[in-house]
C-alpha positions as CSV (number, residue, x, y, z in Angstrom):
1,M,-3.5,-37.4,0.1
2,L,-0.6,-37.8,2.6
3,L,2.7,-35.9,2.5
4,H,4.8,-39.0,2.1
5,T,2.6,-40.7,-0.4
6,R,2.9,-37.6,-2.6
7,F,6.6,-37.8,-2.3
8,D,6.6,-41.6,-3.0
9,R,4.6,-41.0,-6.2
10,V,7.3,-38.5,-7.4
11,A,10.1,-40.9,-6.5
12,A,8.5,-43.8,-8.4
13,E,8.1,-41.6,-11.5
14,M,11.7,-40.3,-11.5
15,P,13.9,-42.5,-9.3
16,E,17.2,-41.5,-10.9
17,K,16.5,-37.7,-10.7
18,V,18.7,-35.9,-8.2
19,A,16.6,-34.8,-5.2
20,V,19.3,-33.4,-2.8
21,V,22.8,-32.0,-3.4
22,Q,25.2,-31.5,-0.5
23,G,28.8,-30.7,-1.4
24,Q,29.8,-33.4,-3.8
25,R,27.0,-35.7,-2.8
26,R,24.0,-36.4,-5.1
27,A,21.1,-38.2,-3.5
28,T,18.4,-39.4,-6.0
29,Y,14.7,-39.6,-5.4
30,G,15.0,-43.4,-5.4
31,E,17.7,-43.4,-2.8
32,V,15.9,-41.0,-0.5
33,A,12.7,-43.0,-0.8
34,R,14.4,-46.3,-0.1
35,N,16.1,-44.9,3.0
36,A,12.8,-43.5,4.2
37,T,11.3,-47.0,3.9
38,H,14.1,-48.4,6.0
39,I,13.6,-45.8,8.7
40,A,9.9,-46.3,8.8
41,S,10.3,-50.1,9.3
42,F,13.0,-49.5,12.0
43,L,10.8,-47.2,13.9
44,I,7.7,-49.4,13.7
45,H,9.7,-52.5,14.8
46,S,11.1,-50.5,17.6
47,G,7.7,-49.8,19.0
48,V,6.9,-46.4,17.5
49,R,3.1,-46.2,17.0
50,K,0.8,-43.9,15.1
51,G,0.5,-40.5,16.8
52,D,3.9,-40.9,18.6
53,R,6.2,-38.0,18.4
54,V,9.7,-38.4,17.0
55,G,12.3,-35.7,17.5
56,I,14.8,-34.8,14.8
57,L,18.1,-33.1,15.9
58,S,20.0,-32.6,12.7
59,E,21.4,-30.1,10.2
60,N,20.0,-30.2,6.7
61,S,21.1,-33.3,4.8
62,P,19.9,-36.0,2.5
63,E,19.6,-38.2,5.7
64,Y,17.3,-35.6,7.3
65,V,15.0,-35.7,4.3
66,S,14.8,-39.5,4.4
67,A,14.2,-39.4,8.2
68,Y,11.5,-36.8,7.8
69,F,9.5,-38.8,5.2
70,G,10.3,-42.1,7.0
71,L,8.8,-41.1,10.3
72,Q,5.7,-39.8,8.4
73,K,5.4,-43.3,6.9
74,A,5.5,-44.8,10.4
75,G,2.5,-42.6,11.3
76,A,4.6,-40.4,13.7
77,M,4.7,-36.7,14.2
78,A,8.0,-35.0,13.4
79,V,9.2,-32.7,16.2
80,D,12.1,-30.6,14.8
81,I,14.8,-29.5,17.2
82,N,17.2,-26.8,16.0
83,H,20.8,-28.1,16.5
84,Q,21.7,-24.5,17.6
85,S,19.3,-24.7,20.5
86,S,20.7,-24.6,24.0
87,P,20.5,-27.7,26.2
88,R,17.8,-26.0,28.2
89,E,15.7,-25.2,25.0
90,I,16.1,-28.8,23.8
91,E,15.0,-30.1,27.2
92,T,12.0,-27.8,27.2
93,I,10.8,-29.2,23.8
94,L,11.4,-32.8,24.8
95,D,9.5,-32.3,28.1
96,H,6.6,-30.8,26.3
97,S,6.4,-33.1,23.3
98,E,7.4,-36.4,25.0
99,P,8.8,-38.1,21.9
100,A,9.0,-41.9,21.7
101,A,12.1,-41.8,19.6
102,L,14.9,-39.4,18.6
103,I,16.7,-39.2,15.3
104,G,19.9,-37.2,15.6
105,E,23.3,-36.5,14.0
106,T,26.2,-38.2,15.8
107,Q,28.2,-34.9,15.6
108,F,25.8,-33.7,18.3
109,L,26.5,-36.8,20.4
110,N,26.7,-35.0,23.7
111,R,23.4,-33.2,23.2
112,I,21.8,-36.5,22.1
113,A,23.1,-38.3,25.1
114,A,21.8,-35.6,27.5
115,A,18.4,-35.6,25.7
116,V,17.9,-39.3,25.9
117,E,18.9,-39.4,29.6
118,S,16.6,-36.5,30.5
119,S,13.6,-37.6,28.6
120,P,12.0,-40.8,29.9
121,S,9.6,-41.1,27.0
122,I,12.5,-41.9,24.5
123,H,12.9,-45.6,23.9
124,T,14.6,-45.5,20.4
125,L,17.5,-43.7,18.9
126,L,18.6,-43.5,15.3
127,A,21.9,-41.8,14.7
128,I,22.3,-40.2,11.2
129,N,24.7,-38.4,9.1
130,S,27.7,-39.4,11.2
131,K,30.9,-37.6,10.5
132,A,32.9,-39.8,12.9
133,K,30.7,-42.8,12.0
134,P,30.8,-44.6,15.4
135,Q,29.1,-48.0,15.3
136,A,25.9,-48.8,17.2
137,P,27.7,-50.5,20.2
138,E,29.8,-47.4,20.7
139,L,26.7,-45.3,20.7
140,N,25.0,-47.6,23.1
141,A,27.9,-47.2,25.5
142,A,28.0,-43.5,25.1
143,L,24.3,-43.1,25.6
144,T,22.2,-45.4,27.6
145,A,21.1,-49.0,27.8
146,R,17.5,-47.8,27.9
147,A,17.2,-46.7,24.2
148,R,17.4,-49.0,21.3
149,C,20.1,-47.6,19.1
150,L,21.1,-47.9,15.4
151,C,23.4,-46.0,13.1
152,Y,21.8,-44.8,9.8
153,D,24.6,-46.4,7.8
154,A,23.7,-49.7,9.3
155,L,20.1,-49.5,8.2
156,A,20.5,-51.0,4.8
157,H,22.4,-54.0,6.3
158,S,20.2,-54.5,9.4
159,D,17.7,-57.3,9.9
160,V,14.8,-54.8,9.9
161,K,12.1,-56.2,7.6
162,P,9.5,-54.1,5.7
163,C,6.2,-53.9,7.6
164,P,2.6,-52.6,7.0
165,Y,2.2,-48.9,7.6
166,P,-0.6,-47.5,9.8
167,E,-3.7,-46.2,8.2
168,M,-3.7,-42.4,8.2
169,C,-5.9,-39.6,7.0
170,P,-5.0,-36.0,5.7
171,D,-6.1,-34.5,9.0
172,D,-3.6,-36.5,11.0
173,V,-0.7,-34.4,12.5
174,S,2.4,-34.5,10.3
175,T,4.7,-32.1,12.0
176,I,5.0,-30.1,15.2
177,I,7.1,-27.0,14.7
178,Y,8.0,-25.0,17.7
179,T,7.7,-21.3,17.1
180,S,10.9,-19.3,17.1
181,G,10.2,-17.6,20.4
182,T,10.7,-13.9,19.6
183,T,8.7,-13.3,22.8
184,G,10.5,-15.9,24.8
185,D,7.5,-18.2,24.8
186,P,7.8,-20.9,22.1
187,K,4.7,-23.1,21.3
188,G,4.3,-26.3,19.3
189,V,2.4,-25.7,16.1
190,M,0.5,-28.8,14.9
191,L,0.4,-29.0,11.1
192,S,-1.5,-31.8,9.4
193,H,-0.7,-33.5,6.2
194,E,-3.5,-31.5,4.6
195,N,-2.1,-28.2,6.0
196,L,1.4,-28.8,4.6
197,L,0.1,-30.1,1.2
198,A,-2.4,-27.3,0.7
199,N,0.3,-24.7,1.4
200,A,2.9,-26.4,-0.8
201,E,0.5,-26.7,-3.7
202,S,-0.3,-23.0,-3.4
203,I,3.3,-21.9,-3.3
204,I,4.1,-24.3,-6.2
205,D,1.4,-22.6,-8.2
206,Y,2.4,-18.9,-7.8
207,L,6.2,-19.6,-7.9
208,H,5.7,-21.9,-11.0
209,I,8.0,-24.5,-9.5
210,A,8.7,-27.4,-11.9
211,P,10.9,-30.5,-12.0
212,D,13.7,-28.6,-13.7
213,D,14.0,-26.1,-10.9
214,S,16.6,-26.2,-8.1
215,V,16.7,-24.0,-5.0
216,M,19.7,-23.0,-2.8
217,V,18.7,-23.9,0.8
218,I,20.4,-22.0,3.6
219,L,17.4,-22.0,5.9
220,P,17.1,-24.9,8.3
221,F,14.4,-27.5,7.7
222,C,13.4,-27.2,11.3
223,Y,12.1,-23.7,10.6
224,S,8.7,-23.4,8.8
225,Y,10.2,-21.4,5.9
226,G,12.9,-24.0,5.4
227,K,10.4,-26.8,5.6
228,S,8.3,-25.2,2.9
229,L,11.3,-25.3,0.6
230,L,11.6,-29.1,1.2
231,T,7.9,-29.8,0.6
232,T,7.4,-27.5,-2.4
233,H,10.4,-28.7,-4.4
234,L,10.4,-32.4,-3.5
235,L,6.7,-32.8,-4.2
236,V,7.2,-31.8,-7.9
237,G,10.6,-33.5,-8.6
238,A,12.8,-30.4,-8.2
239,T,16.2,-30.3,-6.5
240,L,17.4,-29.0,-3.1
241,V,21.0,-27.7,-3.0
242,L,22.0,-27.5,0.7
243,E,24.5,-25.1,2.3
244,N,24.3,-25.2,6.1
245,S,26.6,-22.2,6.7
246,F,26.0,-18.6,5.6
247,L,29.2,-17.4,7.4
248,F,30.9,-16.9,4.1
249,P,28.1,-15.7,1.8
250,D,30.4,-15.5,-1.3
251,V,30.9,-19.3,-1.0
252,V,27.1,-19.7,-1.2
253,L,27.0,-17.4,-4.2
254,N,29.7,-19.4,-6.0
255,K,27.8,-22.6,-5.3
256,M,24.6,-21.1,-6.8
257,I,26.4,-20.5,-10.0
258,E,28.2,-23.9,-10.0
259,E,25.0,-25.8,-9.5
260,G,22.9,-23.6,-11.7
261,V,20.2,-23.0,-9.1
262,T,17.0,-21.3,-10.3
263,G,15.7,-20.2,-6.9
264,F,17.0,-18.7,-3.6
265,A,15.2,-18.0,-0.4
266,G,16.1,-15.9,2.6
267,V,14.9,-13.8,5.6
268,P,15.5,-10.0,5.8
269,S,18.9,-10.5,7.6
270,T,20.0,-12.8,4.7
271,F,19.5,-10.1,2.2
272,A,21.0,-7.4,4.4
273,I,24.2,-9.5,4.5
274,L,24.2,-10.1,0.8
275,L,23.7,-6.4,0.0
276,N,26.1,-5.0,2.5
277,R,28.7,-7.8,3.3
278,S,29.1,-9.8,0.1
279,A,30.2,-9.3,-3.5
280,M,26.8,-10.2,-4.8
281,R,26.6,-7.1,-7.1
282,E,29.7,-8.3,-8.9
283,Y,28.2,-11.7,-9.7
284,R,25.9,-12.8,-12.5
285,F,23.5,-15.7,-12.1
286,P,22.5,-16.9,-15.6
287,D,20.2,-19.6,-14.3
288,L,18.5,-17.8,-11.3
289,R,14.8,-17.3,-12.0
290,Y,13.4,-16.1,-8.7
291,V,14.2,-15.0,-5.2
292,T,11.8,-15.3,-2.2
293,Q,11.8,-13.3,1.0
294,A,9.8,-14.0,4.2
295,G,10.3,-14.3,7.9
296,G,9.9,-10.6,8.6
297,A,9.4,-7.4,6.8
298,M,12.0,-6.4,4.2
299,P,12.6,-2.6,4.0
300,P,11.5,-1.3,0.6
301,Q,15.0,0.1,0.1
302,H,16.5,-3.4,0.4
303,A,13.9,-4.8,-2.0
304,Q,14.8,-2.2,-4.6
305,E,18.5,-2.7,-4.1
306,L,18.0,-6.4,-4.6
307,M,16.2,-5.8,-7.9
308,K,19.1,-3.7,-9.1
309,A,21.6,-6.3,-8.0
310,L,19.7,-9.2,-9.7
311,P,18.5,-7.8,-13.0
312,G,15.9,-10.0,-14.7
313,V,15.3,-12.1,-11.5
314,D,11.8,-12.1,-10.1
315,V,11.8,-11.0,-6.4
316,Y,8.8,-12.2,-4.4
317,I,8.0,-10.5,-1.1
318,M,6.0,-13.0,1.1
319,Y,4.3,-13.0,4.5
320,G,3.1,-15.8,6.7
321,Q,3.3,-17.5,10.0
322,T,4.3,-21.0,11.2
323,E,0.6,-21.4,12.2
324,A,-0.3,-21.1,8.5
325,G,2.1,-23.7,7.3
326,P,3.6,-21.0,6.7
327,R,2.6,-18.9,3.7
328,L,-0.4,-16.4,3.7
329,T,0.4,-13.6,1.1
330,Y,2.8,-12.7,-1.6
331,L,3.6,-9.6,-3.7
332,D,3.8,-10.3,-7.4
333,P,7.3,-9.2,-8.7
334,K,5.7,-6.9,-11.2
335,D,4.2,-4.8,-8.4
336,L,7.4,-4.5,-6.3
337,I,8.0,-0.9,-7.3
338,R,4.4,0.2,-7.7
339,K,3.4,-1.3,-4.3
340,A,6.6,-0.7,-2.4
341,G,6.3,-1.9,1.2
342,S,3.3,-4.1,0.5
343,I,3.1,-7.8,1.4
344,G,0.7,-8.3,-1.6
345,K,-2.5,-10.3,-1.5
346,A,-3.5,-13.7,-0.3
347,I,-2.0,-16.8,-1.9
348,P,-4.3,-19.1,-3.8
349,G,-6.6,-21.0,-1.5
350,V,-6.3,-18.5,1.4
351,T,-8.8,-15.8,2.5
352,I,-7.5,-12.7,4.3
353,E,-9.6,-10.3,6.3
354,L,-8.7,-7.2,8.4
355,M,-10.5,-7.0,11.7
356,K,-10.7,-4.1,14.2
357,E,-11.6,-4.5,17.8
358,G,-14.9,-6.5,18.3
359,D,-14.4,-8.3,15.0
360,V,-15.5,-5.2,13.0
361,P,-14.2,-5.4,9.4
362,A,-11.6,-2.6,8.6
363,K,-12.3,-0.4,5.6
364,P,-9.6,0.4,3.1
365,G,-7.0,2.6,4.8
366,E,-8.0,1.5,8.3
367,E,-5.8,-0.5,10.5
368,G,-6.9,-4.0,11.5
369,E,-5.6,-7.4,12.6
370,I,-4.8,-9.9,9.8
371,V,-7.3,-12.8,10.1
372,A,-6.7,-15.8,7.7
373,S,-8.6,-18.9,6.7
374,G,-7.8,-21.8,4.4
375,R,-6.8,-25.4,4.4
376,N,-3.3,-24.5,5.5
377,I,-4.3,-23.2,8.9
378,M,-2.9,-25.2,11.8
379,L,-4.8,-27.6,14.0
380,G,-3.7,-25.8,17.1
381,Y,-0.8,-25.7,19.6
382,W,0.3,-29.1,21.0
383,N,-1.0,-29.5,24.6
384,N,-1.9,-25.9,24.8
385,P,-5.7,-25.4,24.5
386,L,-5.7,-21.9,26.1
387,D,-3.3,-20.4,23.6
388,T,-5.0,-22.2,20.8
389,A,-8.3,-20.7,21.7
390,K,-6.7,-17.2,21.6
391,V,-5.7,-17.4,18.0
392,L,-8.1,-19.9,16.4
393,R,-11.7,-18.8,16.4
394,D,-14.4,-20.2,14.1
395,G,-11.7,-21.9,12.0
396,K,-9.9,-18.6,11.4
397,L,-6.3,-17.7,12.4
398,Y,-6.0,-14.4,14.3
399,T,-2.4,-13.6,13.5
400,G,-1.7,-10.8,15.9
401,D,-0.2,-8.8,13.0
402,M,-1.6,-5.4,12.3
403,A,-2.0,-4.1,8.7
404,W,-4.0,-1.9,6.4
405,M,-5.3,-2.5,2.9
406,D,-5.3,0.0,0.0
407,E,-8.2,0.5,-2.5
408,E,-6.8,-2.3,-4.8
409,G,-6.7,-4.9,-2.0
410,Y,-2.9,-4.8,-1.3
411,L,-1.8,-5.3,2.3
412,Y,0.7,-3.3,4.2
413,I,2.0,-4.6,7.5
414,V,2.1,-2.1,10.4
415,G,3.6,-4.5,12.9
416,R,2.9,-7.1,15.6
417,R,0.2,-6.1,18.0
418,S,2.6,-7.0,20.8
419,D,5.4,-4.9,19.2
420,M,3.4,-1.6,19.0
421,I,4.9,1.1,21.1
422,K,2.4,2.9,23.4
423,S,4.0,6.4,23.9
424,G,1.7,9.0,25.5
425,A,-1.5,9.0,23.5
426,H,0.1,7.4,20.5
427,R,0.4,3.8,19.2
428,I,3.5,3.7,17.1
429,S,4.7,1.0,14.7
430,P,8.5,0.2,15.0
431,K,8.5,-0.9,11.4
432,E,7.9,2.7,10.0
433,I,10.8,4.1,12.1
434,E,13.1,1.2,11.2
435,E,12.5,1.8,7.4
436,V,13.3,5.5,7.8
437,I,16.6,4.8,9.7
438,L,17.6,2.2,7.1
439,E,17.6,5.0,4.5
440,L,20.8,6.2,6.1
441,P,23.5,4.6,4.0
442,Q,25.7,3.8,7.0
443,T,23.1,1.4,8.5
444,H,23.2,-2.4,8.1
445,E,20.3,-3.4,10.4
446,V,18.1,-1.7,12.9
447,S,15.4,-2.7,15.5
448,V,13.2,-0.2,17.3
449,V,11.5,-1.0,20.6
450,G,9.6,0.7,23.4
451,I,11.4,1.2,26.7
452,S,9.9,2.1,30.1
453,D,9.4,5.9,30.5
454,T,7.9,7.5,33.6
455,M,6.3,10.4,31.6
456,L,5.2,8.6,28.4
457,G,4.7,5.0,29.5
458,E,7.1,4.0,26.7
459,A,9.8,5.9,24.9
460,I,11.3,4.9,21.5
461,K,14.8,3.4,21.4
462,A,16.6,2.4,18.2
463,F,19.3,-0.3,18.2
464,I,21.5,0.1,15.1
465,V,24.1,-2.1,13.5
466,L,26.4,-0.1,11.2
467,K,28.0,-1.3,8.0
468,D,31.6,-2.3,8.2
469,G,33.8,0.8,8.5
470,A,30.8,3.2,8.7
471,S,30.3,5.9,11.4
472,L,27.2,7.6,12.6
473,D,26.1,9.3,15.8
474,D,22.7,9.5,17.6
475,K,22.2,13.2,16.7
476,E,22.5,12.4,13.0
477,V,19.9,9.6,13.3
478,Q,17.5,11.8,15.2
479,R,17.9,14.7,12.8
480,H,17.1,12.3,9.9
481,C,14.1,11.0,11.6
482,R,12.8,14.5,12.4
483,A,12.9,15.3,8.7
484,K,10.9,12.2,7.8
485,L,8.6,11.5,10.8
486,A,6.2,13.1,13.2
487,Q,8.0,14.4,16.3
488,F,6.5,11.8,18.5
489,K,8.0,9.0,16.4
490,V,11.6,10.3,16.7
491,P,13.7,7.9,18.9
492,K,14.4,9.3,22.3
493,E,17.5,7.1,22.5
494,V,19.8,5.6,19.9
495,A,22.3,2.7,20.7
496,F,24.9,1.4,18.3
497,V,25.5,-2.4,18.7
498,G,27.6,-5.0,17.1
499,H,24.7,-7.3,16.4
500,L,21.0,-7.8,17.1
501,P,19.8,-10.8,19.2
502,K,18.0,-13.2,16.9
503,T,16.3,-16.5,16.9
504,N,17.7,-19.4,15.0
505,A,15.3,-18.5,12.2
506,G,16.9,-15.0,11.9
507,K,14.1,-13.0,13.6
508,V,15.0,-10.2,16.0
509,R,14.3,-11.0,19.7
510,R,12.8,-7.6,20.6
511,H,12.1,-8.7,24.2
512,L,15.8,-9.1,24.7
513,L,16.4,-5.6,23.4
514,K,13.8,-4.3,25.8
515,Q,15.5,-6.0,28.7
516,R,18.7,-4.0,27.9
């Protein structure tokens, strides 16, 4: 089955059900599906063909959802572009993916104009979710005569007629998601309809997502974790409640109560903010059923604090990669205390192995690279066969993440192979040190990296963000670490910073910390 046909089936069964909530807006499944059909016809009549790339530069919105399924119907590949990206980052993605069309919000008019002008492959522009609502002629004047341009609001009244959709198969590319670039080198992950559907079905299974569920979405759809919220919930008839700003977390918490959401998803920094910089502990969420966390390791202390702050709510710790569509493992909520620090076991339909050097299987307790296989594993990196060959071998994904497994089969992440600190004769995981430092009640966030050292090769440096109003000095941090860790794992240097550099998906850019 194809992603959009699965959505169309749900929309046909429950056309009046609310699919997307944004502010006071309520977009039904029928409305989203009709708009997706209009968009597909517009793209096809504009010359978009099967296999063409179509860029999306937009915040989360009902229009985004229609655009995403519409371009799938047209046989195109969705290329998500984060609206927070710099002009240079946008240009890099467009140069690499060579889209035939661009769907963008008119509030980003300047960026859209620059993108169209700098990318000769773009021949069609669809402007969506306009706040100023300029008409198509104004957009043409502001942009370029080269691109055919139409406003989303004008679609329903345009002369675009329905047309046959191209024949497609589950192995066709649905989406290209550019990795978050924590190493400064983003790559375009090709995910097929089969990849996305297989992963969505597995997540739906273990989270027990049903039509009466609704999820608070603060993660951007252009990010693989955000995309999985879209696919899992809209493929079963559930509801997405959108909030594009997390600047005022209490506003989001109030919206969760007001809308009666049953689910919430976040990355580690999301929960650090909720625990340390919001009034979450003072709230009660009568409808909230589950919370999911992925996008990086959550310190066990934060997980336990979250359980106390949300009594009766299931907390799922999850692990994955964009290359896996994105989910690979989850920890059942009932094991959160018993298996503190674990990422759990493989999700349904996925097989996980741990491999040492030379593809030798790791025994329980031994460290190895996480190697995954299943229907959710990507097709490869767009126009990048060399990097594809490095991570895809014999149909298996070599994740680059190091872990060990206990006697019961539960996995524990050690860290990224590329993040391991090589200090003297030791290979040190930053994650272990970060978790120890986070035990200090003054700390809000921390990231540990290896810095150049003439004697050791690399020395350990900790970058710490303190809680508001808290104070701490480097000697206290080192003293705490000496009490908990081997001497060679104690940070040589400690720096207190106002924030950690992060990707748009909330992951720490360790390479930028190293450059400091």
